[in-house]
C-alpha positions in Angstrom: 54.6 91.3 181.9 54.8 90.1 179.0 57.3 86.7 178.9 59.0 88.6 175.6 60.5 91.4 177.1 60.8 90.0 180.9 64.8 91.3 181.1 62.8 94.7 180.5 61.4 95.8 183.4 61.0 99.2 185.1 63.4 99.0 187.7 66.7 96.9 187.6 67.3 95.5 191.1 71.7 96.1 189.6 71.3 99.8 189.1 73.1 102.2 191.8 70.4 105.0 192.1 71.8 106.8 195.3 71.1 110.2 195.3 73.8 111.1 197.6 76.3 109.5 195.1 78.1 112.6 192.8 76.5 112.6 189.3 80.1 112.3 188.2 82.5 111.3 191.2 85.9 110.5 190.2 86.3 111.8 186.8 88.6 113.1 185.1 89.5 113.8 181.6 93.0 115.2 181.8 92.0 118.7 181.1 91.5 120.6 183.8 88.5 123.2 181.6 87.0 120.2 180.5 86.6 118.7 184.6 85.4 121.8 185.7 82.9 121.9 182.5 81.7 118.3 183.1 81.6 118.8 187.5 78.6 121.0 186.8 76.5 118.2 185.9 77.0 117.3 189.6 74.2 119.9 190.0 71.6 117.7 188.7 70.5 115.2 191.2 68.3 117.4 193.4 67.4 120.1 190.9 64.4 120.4 189.9 63.8 118.6 186.4 62.5 121.7 184.8 66.1 123.2 185.5 67.7 120.4 184.2 68.0 121.5 180.7 69.0 124.7 181.8 72.2 123.1 183.2 72.6 120.3 180.5 73.4 123.6 178.2 75.7 125.4 180.2 77.6 122.3 180.6 77.6 121.8 176.5 78.2 125.4 175.9 81.2 125.1 178.1 82.5 122.2 176.4 82.2 123.7 172.9 83.8 126.7 174.0 87.0 124.5 175.1 86.8 122.4 171.4 86.5 125.5 169.9 89.6 127.0 171.6 91.8 123.3 171.0 90.8 123.9 167.3 92.3 127.1 167.4 95.2 126.4 169.0 96.1 123.6 166.5 95.4 126.3 163.9 92.7 123.3 162.5 89.5 123.9 161.4 86.3 123.2 164.0 84.7 120.9 161.1 87.2 118.9 159.2 87.4 118.6 155.5 84.2 116.8 154.3 82.4 117.2 157.8 79.4 119.5 158.0 
């Protein structure tokens, strides 16, 4: 290993890689809809890598829908002035 990059090893001892630990344990956003959407990420561990994209897209879609609903409820445009 190159001494210049000695701290950039592939494995780090302080990482918590327990496969039994839920991916989103104890996460609370204060919005039950967002919490339910993010809870979908807990399906990632133990799922084949080729299925990860579908799970991530589903969670992303649900979060976008929630943001859209919030924007409608507040009567503000989804994209503030000057933002794409």
